[in-house]
C-alpha positions as CSV (number, residue, x, y, z in Angstrom):
1,X,205.5,-3.8,95.1
2,X,203.9,-0.2,94.9
3,X,205.3,0.4,91.5
4,X,203.7,-2.5,90.5
5,X,200.4,-1.3,91.8
6,X,200.5,1.8,90.4
7,X,201.5,0.3,86.9
8,X,198.6,-1.6,87.2
9,X,196.4,1.5,88.0
10,X,197.8,3.5,85.2
11,X,196.9,0.7,82.8
12,X,193.5,0.2,83.7
13,X,193.1,4.0,83.7
14,X,194.6,4.8,80.0
15,X,193.2,1.6,78.7
16,X,189.6,2.9,79.8
17,X,190.0,5.9,78.0
18,X,189.7,4.9,74.5
19,X,188.0,7.9,72.4
20,X,186.9,5.6,69.6
21,X,184.8,2.7,69.9
22,X,186.7,0.3,67.6
23,X,190.3,2.3,67.8
24,X,193.4,1.7,69.5
25,X,193.3,2.7,73.0
26,X,197.1,4.4,72.7
27,X,198.8,5.8,69.9
28,X,202.1,7.6,69.6
29,X,200.6,9.7,66.4
30,X,198.2,12.7,67.2
31,X,194.6,12.4,65.8
32,X,195.6,14.8,63.0
33,X,198.3,12.7,62.1
34,X,196.2,9.8,61.9
35,X,193.3,11.2,60.3
36,X,195.5,13.1,57.6
37,X,195.8,10.7,54.9
38,X,194.9,9.3,51.6
39,X,192.0,6.7,52.3
40,X,190.6,3.9,50.1
41,X,186.7,2.8,50.8
42,X,187.3,-0.8,51.5
43,X,183.8,-1.6,52.9
44,X,180.1,0.3,53.5
45,X,177.5,-1.0,55.7
46,X,173.7,-0.1,56.0
47,X,172.2,-1.4,59.2
48,X,174.9,-3.9,59.6
49,X,174.6,-5.6,56.3
50,X,177.7,-5.2,54.0
51,X,176.4,-2.9,50.5
52,X,178.1,-4.1,47.3
53,X,180.9,-1.4,46.4
54,X,179.9,-0.4,42.7
55,X,182.7,2.4,42.6
56,X,186.3,3.0,43.9
57,X,186.0,5.9,46.6
58,X,189.2,7.7,47.2
59,X,189.1,10.1,50.3
60,X,192.0,12.2,51.0
61,X,192.0,14.2,54.3
62,X,195.0,17.0,54.8
63,X,196.1,18.7,58.0
64,X,195.2,22.0,56.6
65,X,191.6,21.1,57.5
66,X,190.7,20.5,53.8
67,X,189.5,17.0,51.9
68,X,188.9,15.8,48.7
69,X,186.9,12.6,47.5
70,X,186.9,11.1,43.8
71,X,184.7,8.4,42.9
72,X,185.4,6.6,40.1
73,X,182.6,4.2,38.2
74,X,182.5,2.0,35.3
75,X,179.1,1.6,34.1
76,X,178.6,0.0,30.8
77,X,182.1,0.0,30.2
78,X,182.6,3.6,30.4
79,X,184.6,5.4,33.0
80,X,183.1,8.0,34.7
81,X,184.6,10.2,37.8
82,X,183.2,12.8,40.1
83,X,185.1,15.2,42.4
84,X,184.2,17.1,45.6
85,X,186.3,18.9,48.0
86,X,186.0,20.9,50.8
87,X,186.6,21.6,54.5
88,X,186.9,19.3,57.9
89,X,187.0,19.8,61.3
90,X,186.9,17.7,64.5
91,X,183.9,18.1,66.6
92,X,182.7,17.2,70.1
93,X,186.2,16.2,71.8
94,X,187.6,15.2,68.9
95,X,185.1,11.9,69.0
96,X,183.5,13.3,65.6
97,X,184.5,14.9,62.2
98,X,182.4,17.4,60.2
99,X,182.8,17.8,56.5
100,X,181.7,20.9,54.7
101,X,181.8,20.5,50.7
102,X,183.0,23.8,48.9
103,X,180.1,24.1,46.6
104,X,177.7,26.9,47.6
105,X,175.1,26.4,50.1
106,X,176.3,22.8,51.4
107,X,175.6,21.8,54.7
108,X,178.0,20.4,57.1
109,X,178.1,16.4,57.3
110,X,178.9,15.0,60.9
111,X,180.4,11.4,61.1
112,X,181.2,9.7,64.4
113,X,184.8,8.3,64.4
114,X,184.6,4.6,64.9
115,X,188.0,4.1,64.6
116,X,191.0,5.9,63.9
117,X,194.4,4.2,63.2
118,X,197.3,4.8,60.7
119,X,195.8,2.4,58.3
120,X,192.3,2.2,59.1
121,X,189.6,4.5,59.4
122,X,185.9,4.1,60.1
123,X,182.9,6.5,60.0
124,X,179.3,6.2,61.1
125,X,176.4,8.2,60.6
126,X,172.8,7.8,61.6
127,X,169.9,8.9,59.5
128,X,166.1,8.3,60.3
129,X,167.2,5.2,62.4
130,X,169.5,3.9,59.4
131,X,173.2,3.3,60.3
132,X,175.8,3.9,57.8
133,X,179.5,2.7,58.1
134,X,182.4,3.6,56.0
135,X,185.7,1.6,56.1
136,X,188.7,3.1,54.7
137,X,192.2,1.9,54.5
138,X,195.3,3.7,53.5
139,X,197.9,3.0,50.9
């Protein structure tokens, strides 16, 4: 009986310690292992309204603290691509991630991690009361 009570208490405590609002409450993989991935932008929202994706965005986050992002668009039938790269770190107890582009004079951009799974990443950023969210999936 004592074992059952202790197990119940443990599950309640562990279940309430979820680091991310929409993420799993428990994972065998570390945060570093889960975020280090090749991510494809699946959905973007602005103030809870879905924004039409006009380009293919691939975000690659490496465990060495670097990232790269490529954006491919096809306006008027001509493929155009842009590439950026930089560094990233976890912030505030690892509930946020900060990304700094490598170009001179770039400032860090901080994102709240809403979900962090091995196959899914959701980031949020609020600017002037506008809430932007990006939902990524891994290949």
